[in-house]
N, CA, C and O atoms as a Tinker XYZ file with bonds, in Angstrom:
   304  protein
     1  N      2.544000  -28.060000  -22.667000    73     2
     2  CA     2.886000  -29.455000  -22.783000    64     1     3
     3  C      2.418000  -30.184000  -21.535000    63     2     4     5
     4  O      2.702000  -29.752000  -20.418000    81     3
     5  N      1.716000  -31.266000  -21.714000    73     3     6
     6  CA     1.217000  -32.062000  -20.594000    64     5     7
     7  C      2.188000  -33.206000  -20.334000    63     6     8     9
     8  O      2.577000  -33.933000  -21.247000    81     7
     9  N      2.567000  -33.348000  -19.076000    73     7    10
    10  CA     3.468000  -34.428000  -18.709000    64     9    11
    11  C      3.171000  -34.878000  -17.294000    63    10    12    13
    12  O      2.578000  -34.140000  -16.508000    81    11
    13  N      3.586000  -36.088000  -16.975000    73    11    14
    14  CA     3.281000  -36.667000  -15.679000    64    13    15
    15  C      4.133000  -36.154000  -14.544000    63    14    16    17
    16  O      3.644000  -35.988000  -13.427000    81    15
    17  N      5.390000  -35.904000  -14.809000    73    15    18
    18  CA     6.287000  -35.487000  -13.735000    64    17    19
    19  C      7.112000  -34.287000  -14.157000    63    18    20    21
    20  O      7.251000  -33.994000  -15.345000    81    19
    21  N      7.644000  -33.614000  -13.188000    73    19    22
    22  CA     8.559000  -32.525000  -13.463000    64    21    23
    23  C      7.951000  -31.140000  -13.470000    63    22    24    25
    24  O      8.669000  -30.153000  -13.304000    81    23
    25  N      6.652000  -31.041000  -13.657000    73    23    26
    26  CA     6.028000  -29.714000  -13.738000    64    25    27
    27  C      6.154000  -28.965000  -12.415000    63    26    28    29
    28  O      6.518000  -27.789000  -12.401000    81    27
    29  N      5.859000  -29.629000  -11.318000    73    27    30
    30  CA     5.943000  -28.971000  -10.004000    64    29    31
    31  C      7.378000  -28.535000   -9.714000    63    30    32    33
    32  O      7.606000  -27.466000   -9.148000    81    31
    33  N      8.339000  -29.366000  -10.104000    73    31    34
    34  CA     9.733000  -29.015000   -9.853000    64    33    35
    35  C     10.144000  -27.797000  -10.666000    63    34    36    37
    36  O     10.861000  -26.936000  -10.157000    81    35
    37  N      9.710000  -27.707000  -11.908000    73    35    38
    38  CA    10.041000  -26.540000  -12.726000    64    37    39
    39  C      9.391000  -25.278000  -12.164000    63    38    40    41
    40  O     10.001000  -24.209000  -12.171000    81    39
    41  N      8.174000  -25.399000  -11.686000    73    39    42
    42  CA     7.507000  -24.240000  -11.079000    64    41    43
    43  C      8.241000  -23.837000   -9.806000    63    42    44    45
    44  O      8.438000  -22.649000   -9.556000    81    43
    45  N      8.646000  -24.815000   -9.002000    73    43    46
    46  CA     9.398000  -24.523000   -7.774000    64    45    47
    47  C     10.695000  -23.802000   -8.103000    63    46    48    49
    48  O     11.059000  -22.841000   -7.426000    81    47
    49  N     11.391000  -24.253000   -9.130000    73    47    50
    50  CA    12.636000  -23.597000   -9.532000    64    49    51
    51  C     12.382000  -22.160000   -9.981000    63    50    52    53
    52  O     13.155000  -21.259000   -9.655000    81    51
    53  N     11.313000  -21.949000  -10.720000    73    51    54
    54  CA    10.969000  -20.593000  -11.168000    64    53    55
    55  C     10.609000  -19.706000   -9.976000    63    54    56    57
    56  O     11.005000  -18.542000   -9.924000    81    55
    57  N      9.855000  -20.260000   -9.016000    73    55    58
    58  CA     9.492000  -19.494000   -7.827000    64    57    59
    59  C     10.735000  -19.122000   -7.019000    63    58    60    61
    60  O     10.884000  -17.980000   -6.584000    81    59
    61  N     11.626000  -20.097000   -6.822000    73    59    62
    62  CA    12.849000  -19.843000   -6.061000    64    61    63
    63  C     13.712000  -18.799000   -6.759000    63    62    64    65
    64  O     14.273000  -17.915000   -6.112000    81    63
    65  N     13.815000  -18.902000   -8.065000    73    63    66
    66  CA    14.606000  -17.945000   -8.830000    64    65    67
    67  C     14.033000  -16.533000   -8.703000    63    66    68    69
    68  O     14.778000  -15.571000   -8.514000    81    67
    69  N     12.724000  -16.413000   -8.806000    73    67    70
    70  CA    12.082000  -15.099000   -8.701000    64    69    71
    71  C     12.298000  -14.495000   -7.312000    63    70    72    73
    72  O     12.638000  -13.318000   -7.190000    81    71
    73  N     12.102000  -15.298000   -6.271000    73    71    74
    74  CA    12.307000  -14.782000   -4.912000    64    73    75
    75  C     13.767000  -14.408000   -4.676000    63    74    76    77
    76  O     14.058000  -13.395000   -4.041000    81    75
    77  N     14.679000  -15.222000   -5.186000    73    75    78
    78  CA    16.101000  -14.906000   -5.026000    64    77    79
    79  C     16.466000  -13.596000   -5.710000    63    78    80    81
    80  O     17.262000  -12.819000   -5.182000    81    79
    81  N     15.891000  -13.347000   -6.879000    73    79    82
    82  CA    16.170000  -12.080000   -7.572000    64    81    83
    83  C     15.594000  -10.902000   -6.798000    63    82    84    85
    84  O     16.240000   -9.861000   -6.676000    81    83
    85  N     14.394000  -11.061000   -6.280000    73    83    86
    86  CA    13.757000   -9.966000   -5.537000    64    85    87
    87  C     14.502000   -9.678000   -4.237000    63    86    88    89
    88  O     14.643000   -8.519000   -3.848000    81    87
    89  N     14.979000  -10.725000   -3.563000    73    87    90
    90  CA    15.610000  -10.570000   -2.256000    64    89    91
    91  C     17.137000  -10.512000   -2.329000    63    90    92    93
    92  O     17.807000  -10.683000   -1.311000    81    91
    93  N     17.684000  -10.277000   -3.496000    73    91    94
    94  CA    19.124000  -10.216000   -3.707000    64    93    95
    95  C     19.757000   -9.120000   -2.843000    63    94    96    97
    96  O     19.223000   -8.016000   -2.738000    81    95
    97  N     20.893000   -9.436000   -2.231000    73    95    98
    98  CA    21.566000   -8.483000   -1.338000    64    97    99
    99  C     21.988000   -7.210000   -2.070000    63    98   100   101
   100  O     21.910000   -6.118000   -1.506000    81    99
   101  N     22.428000   -7.339000   -3.310000    73    99   102
   102  CA    22.823000   -6.165000   -4.086000    64   101   103
   103  C     21.627000   -5.262000   -4.338000    63   102   104   105
   104  O     21.739000   -4.039000   -4.262000    81   103
   105  N     20.499000   -5.855000   -4.633000    73   103   106
   106  CA    19.268000   -5.079000   -4.843000    64   105   107
   107  C     18.899000   -4.338000   -3.560000    63   106   108   109
   108  O     18.547000   -3.159000   -3.593000    81   107
   109  N     18.984000   -5.039000   -2.434000    73   107   110
   110  CA    18.660000   -4.402000   -1.150000    64   109   111
   111  C     19.594000   -3.220000   -0.880000    63   110   112   113
   112  O     19.156000   -2.168000   -0.416000    81   111
   113  N     20.879000   -3.402000   -1.173000    73   111   114
   114  CA    21.839000   -2.321000   -0.956000    64   113   115
   115  C     21.508000   -1.110000   -1.824000    63   114   116   117
   116  O     21.588000    0.028000   -1.362000    81   115
   117  N     21.136000   -1.353000   -3.078000    73   115   118
   118  CA    20.753000   -0.234000   -3.952000    64   117   119
   119  C     19.513000    0.468000   -3.419000    63   118   120   121
   120  O     19.401000    1.691000   -3.513000    81   119
   121  N     18.584000   -0.295000   -2.861000    73   119   122
   122  CA    17.380000    0.314000   -2.292000    64   121   123
   123  C     17.737000    1.196000   -1.101000    63   122   124   125
   124  O     17.185000    2.285000   -0.944000    81   123
   125  N     18.661000    0.727000   -0.262000    73   123   126
   126  CA    19.100000    1.522000    0.890000    64   125   127
   127  C     19.757000    2.814000    0.410000    63   126   128   129
   128  O     19.473000    3.892000    0.930000    81   127
   129  N     20.638000    2.698000   -0.585000    73   127   130
   130  CA    21.314000    3.886000   -1.113000    64   129   131
   131  C     20.320000    4.859000   -1.737000    63   130   132   133
   132  O     20.444000    6.072000   -1.564000    81   131
   133  N     19.350000    4.338000   -2.451000    73   131   134
   134  CA    18.331000    5.199000   -3.051000    64   133   135
   135  C     17.558000    5.941000   -1.969000    63   134   136   137
   136  O     17.288000    7.135000   -2.099000    81   135
   137  N     17.203000    5.232000   -0.900000    73   135   138
   138  CA    16.466000    5.865000    0.196000    64   137   139
   139  C     17.305000    6.953000    0.864000    63   138   140   141
   140  O     16.778000    7.993000    1.259000    81   139
   141  N     18.610000    6.711000    0.990000    73   139   142
   142  CA    19.486000    7.694000    1.636000    64   141   143
   143  C     19.634000    8.969000    0.818000    63   142   144   145
   144  O     19.675000   10.067000    1.373000    81   143
   145  N     19.714000    8.824000   -0.492000    73   143   146
   146  CA    20.002000    9.971000   -1.345000    64   145   147
   147  C     18.776000   10.584000   -1.998000    63   146   148   149
   148  O     18.883000   11.599000   -2.687000    81   147
   149  N     17.634000    9.991000   -1.793000    73   147   150
   150  CA    16.411000   10.497000   -2.410000    64   149   151
   151  C     15.800000   11.589000   -1.543000    63   150   152   153
   152  O     15.786000   11.488000   -0.316000    81   151
   153  N     15.300000   12.625000   -2.191000    73   151   154
   154  CA    14.661000   13.699000   -1.435000    64   153   155
   155  C     13.191000   13.389000   -1.157000    63   154   156   157
   156  O     12.591000   13.968000   -0.251000    81   155
   157  N     12.622000   12.486000   -1.928000    73   155   158
   158  CA    11.223000   12.125000   -1.748000    64   157   159
   159  C     11.087000   10.733000   -1.154000    63   158   160   161
   160  O     12.070000   10.110000   -0.753000    81   159
   161  N      9.873000   10.268000   -1.105000    73   159   162
   162  CA     9.658000    8.919000   -0.574000    64   161   163
   163  C     10.278000    7.869000   -1.498000    63   162   164   165
   164  O     10.293000    8.033000   -2.718000    81   163
   165  N     10.781000    6.803000   -0.909000    73   163   166
   166  CA    11.365000    5.723000   -1.702000    64   165   167
   167  C     10.913000    4.383000   -1.135000    63   166   168   169
   168  O     10.478000    4.282000    0.013000    81   167
   169  N     11.027000    3.377000   -1.959000    73   167   170
   170  CA    10.633000    2.019000   -1.577000    64   169   171
   171  C     11.799000    1.393000   -0.825000    63   170   172   173
   172  O     12.857000    1.154000   -1.407000    81   171
   173  N     11.613000    1.129000    0.451000    73   171   174
   174  CA    12.694000    0.653000    1.306000    64   173   175
   175  C     12.738000   -0.872000    1.345000    63   174   176   177
   176  O     11.751000   -1.530000    1.018000    81   175
   177  N     13.885000   -1.439000    1.744000    73   175   178
   178  CA    13.953000   -2.891000    1.906000    64   177   179
   179  C     12.913000   -3.415000    2.903000    63   178   180   181
   180  O     12.359000   -4.497000    2.706000    81   179
   181  N     12.648000   -2.661000    3.959000    73   179   182
   182  CA    11.633000   -3.091000    4.931000    64   181   183
   183  C     10.257000   -3.180000    4.284000    63   182   184   185
   184  O      9.501000   -4.114000    4.552000    81   183
   185  N      9.931000   -2.218000    3.438000    73   183   186
   186  CA     8.646000   -2.245000    2.736000    64   185   187
   187  C      8.592000   -3.410000    1.758000    63   186   188   189
   188  O      7.561000   -4.070000    1.632000    81   187
   189  N      9.702000   -3.666000    1.064000    73   187   190
   190  CA     9.766000   -4.803000    0.141000    64   189   191
   191  C      9.534000   -6.108000    0.886000    63   190   192   193
   192  O      8.739000   -6.942000    0.452000    81   191
   193  N     10.225000   -6.288000    2.007000    73   191   194
   194  CA    10.068000   -7.522000    2.780000    64   193   195
   195  C      8.640000   -7.677000    3.298000    63   194   196   197
   196  O      8.101000   -8.783000    3.302000    81   195
   197  N      8.035000   -6.594000    3.727000    73   195   198
   198  CA     6.643000   -6.651000    4.184000    64   197   199
   199  C      5.712000   -7.032000    3.037000    63   198   200   201
   200  O      4.781000   -7.814000    3.228000    81   199
   201  N      5.958000   -6.486000    1.854000    73   199   202
   202  CA     5.129000   -6.816000    0.693000    64   201   203
   203  C      5.302000   -8.271000    0.268000    63   202   204   205
   204  O      4.327000   -8.944000   -0.067000    81   203
   205  N      6.547000   -8.756000    0.283000    73   203   206
   206  CA     6.793000  -10.161000   -0.072000    64   205   207
   207  C      6.119000  -11.070000    0.944000    63   206   208   209
   208  O      5.483000  -12.058000    0.576000    81   207
   209  N      6.259000  -10.739000    2.207000    73   207   210
   210  CA     5.627000  -11.560000    3.246000    64   209   211
   211  C      4.111000  -11.599000    3.067000    63   210   212   213
   212  O      3.505000  -12.666000    3.163000    81   211
   213  N      3.504000  -10.464000    2.812000    73   211   214
   214  CA     2.051000  -10.412000    2.612000    64   213   215
   215  C      1.643000  -11.191000    1.367000    63   214   216   217
   216  O      0.616000  -11.869000    1.364000    81   215
   217  N      2.448000  -11.096000    0.310000    73   215   218
   218  CA     2.109000  -11.784000   -0.937000    64   217   219
   219  C      2.236000  -13.295000   -0.808000    63   218   220   221
   220  O      1.422000  -14.035000   -1.361000    81   219
   221  N      3.241000  -13.756000   -0.090000    73   219   222
   222  CA     3.492000  -15.199000    0.007000    64   221   223
   223  C      2.659000  -15.840000    1.109000    63   222   224   225
   224  O      2.141000  -16.942000    0.928000    81   223
   225  N      2.526000  -15.176000    2.229000    73   223   226
   226  CA     1.895000  -15.774000    3.402000    64   225   227
   227  C      0.534000  -15.179000    3.742000    63   226   228   229
   228  O     -0.081000  -15.609000    4.717000    81   227
   229  N      0.049000  -14.228000    2.992000    73   227   230
   230  CA    -1.159000  -13.484000    3.325000    64   229   231
   231  C     -2.397000  -14.318000    3.560000    63   230   232   233
   232  O     -3.202000  -13.987000    4.431000    81   231
   233  N     -2.571000  -15.385000    2.814000    73   231   234
   234  CA    -3.814000  -16.151000    2.947000    64   233   235
   235  C     -3.832000  -17.056000    4.174000    63   234   236   237
   236  O     -4.839000  -17.720000    4.422000    81   235
   237  N     -2.764000  -17.102000    4.940000    73   235   238
   238  CA    -2.763000  -17.938000    6.141000    64   237   239
   239  C     -3.758000  -17.448000    7.185000    63   238   240   241
   240  O     -4.206000  -18.226000    8.027000    81   239
   241  N     -4.103000  -16.176000    7.138000    73   239   242
   242  CA    -5.072000  -15.644000    8.097000    64   241   243
   243  C     -6.495000  -16.065000    7.745000    63   242   244   245
   244  O     -7.390000  -15.980000    8.586000    81   243
   245  N     -6.709000  -16.514000    6.529000    73   243   246
   246  CA    -8.036000  -16.962000    6.106000    64   245   247
   247  C     -8.276000  -18.416000    6.461000    63   246   248   249
   248  O     -7.391000  -19.093000    6.984000    81   247
   249  N     -9.453000  -18.879000    6.181000    73   247   250
   250  CA    -9.819000  -20.250000    6.512000    64   249   251
   251  C     -9.799000  -21.183000    5.300000    63   250   252   253
   252  O     -9.959000  -22.395000    5.446000    81   251
   253  N     -9.604000  -20.627000    4.115000    73   251   254
   254  CA    -9.656000  -21.430000    2.911000    64   253   255
   255  C     -8.452000  -22.351000    2.754000    63   254   256   257
   256  O     -7.413000  -22.157000    3.385000    81   255
   257  N     -8.613000  -23.346000    1.910000    73   255   258
   258  CA    -7.525000  -24.274000    1.623000    64   257   259
   259  C     -6.462000  -23.572000    0.774000    63   258   260   261
   260  O     -6.779000  -22.732000   -0.068000    81   259
   261  N     -5.221000  -23.924000    1.008000    73   259   262
   262  CA    -4.111000  -23.365000    0.247000    64   261   263
   263  C     -3.733000  -24.379000   -0.822000    63   262   264   265
   264  O     -3.481000  -25.546000   -0.522000    81   263
   265  N     -3.694000  -23.926000   -2.075000    73   263   266
   266  CA    -3.427000  -24.866000   -3.163000    64   265   267
   267  C     -1.958000  -25.304000   -3.158000    63   266   268   269
   268  O     -1.115000  -24.638000   -2.557000    81   267
   269  N     -1.650000  -26.420000   -3.825000    73   267   270
   270  CA    -0.280000  -26.955000   -3.813000    64   269   271
   271  C      0.765000  -25.984000   -4.361000    63   270   272   273
   272  O      1.905000  -25.981000   -3.896000    81   271
   273  N      0.395000  -25.166000   -5.337000    73   271   274
   274  CA     1.339000  -24.216000   -5.916000    64   273   275
   275  C      1.736000  -23.164000   -4.887000    63   274   276   277
   276  O      2.907000  -22.794000   -4.795000    81   275
   277  N      0.774000  -22.686000   -4.120000    73   275   278
   278  CA     1.037000  -21.678000   -3.092000    64   277   279
   279  C      1.847000  -22.288000   -1.948000    63   278   280   281
   280  O      2.775000  -21.655000   -1.444000    81   279
   281  N      1.507000  -23.504000   -1.537000    73   279   282
   282  CA     2.277000  -24.171000   -0.478000    64   281   283
   283  C      3.730000  -24.335000   -0.905000    63   282   284   285
   284  O      4.652000  -24.157000   -0.110000    81   283
   285  N      3.912000  -24.677000   -2.170000    73   283   286
   286  CA     5.267000  -24.839000   -2.686000    64   285   287
   287  C      6.027000  -23.514000   -2.633000    63   286   288   289
   288  O      7.202000  -23.488000   -2.267000    81   287
   289  N      5.367000  -22.421000   -2.995000    73   287   290
   290  CA     5.992000  -21.097000   -2.916000    64   289   291
   291  C      6.382000  -20.787000   -1.473000    63   290   292   293
   292  O      7.452000  -20.230000   -1.228000    81   291
   293  N      5.538000  -21.135000   -0.533000    73   291   294
   294  CA     5.831000  -20.874000    0.874000    64   293   295
   295  C      7.024000  -21.698000    1.353000    63   294   296   297
   296  O      7.758000  -21.260000    2.239000    81   295
   297  N      7.225000  -22.869000    0.786000    73   295   298
   298  CA     8.376000  -23.700000    1.156000    64   297   299
   299  C      9.682000  -23.155000    0.588000    63   298   300   301
   300  O     10.755000  -23.345000    1.160000    81   299
   301  N      9.566000  -22.467000   -0.563000    73   299   302
   302  CA    10.768000  -21.929000   -1.210000    64   301   303
   303  C     11.396000  -20.918000   -0.274000    63   302   304
   304  O     12.426000  -20.329000   -0.603000    81   303
């Protein structure tokens, strides 16, 4: 659906919701518990945070322009 206003706000809300779910404290606690009780390698909260940081902010090291959708994600 094409519309003049509201699209950026809906995308921002979706981005914020996704990041909030990924960075949820309960999820982090389960990851810590899994790492403690797992005999093999596990995905730690530190690794998750590093991956999120690289995914959201990774292109800042480049010289290219950052599109409005990505800037909005970085503000979330």
